C-alpha positions, -999 to +999 in steps of 0.1 A: +000+000+000+011+035-007+004+061+020+008+099+018+005+122+048+001+158+040+011+179+070+026+212+080+053+220+106+030+247+121+001+222+126+002+209+161-021+179+153+002+170+124+032+167+148+012+141+168-003+122+139+027+120+115+048+097+137+017+075+143+011+071+106+048+063+101+045+036+128+014+020+112+031+021+078+061+003+092+040-023+109+021-030+077+049-028+053+033+002+036+053+029+018+048+063+034+056+096+017+054+128+037+042+159+018+045+194+032+014+214+027+034+246+022+052+229-007+019+223-026+007+247-052-025+267-046-046+244-067-034+213-047-038+232-014-074+240-022-081+202-023-069+197+012-098+201+037-079+197+069-045+189+082-032+163+085-047+146+055-038+110+048-042+094+014-039+057+007-040+036-024-031+000-031-044-034-023-081-036-028-084+001-035-088+016-070-060+036-085-074+068-070-065+079-035-087+072-006-086+103+016-087+105+054-085+136+076-076+139+113-113+133+121-112+100+103-078+088+115-093+059+134-110+048+101-076+049+084-060+028+111-088+002+107-085+002+069-047-002+068-048-030+094-076-048+075-058-045+042-025-057+057-042-088+071-053-096+035-016-100+027-009-120+059+011-093+077+017-102+114+005-077+139 
């Protein structure tokens, strides 16, 4: 699975969530890419509804990104765990 976390150094919630996302990616063998919100162009920034934003694609998910926000972080955790079990990853 491929995971992107879009965050900003000035976002306090991002500072908490980003290491947690990295930990879950390591546990599931997922690839994580960190994207700085401030590095996005205005058009891309306009698509971000809240920080942090987590995008995931891969096993069982169409080529488009599935998007999670800080409010749906628990949903993201459940999804990545469920998908990793589909490929027999030990937890």
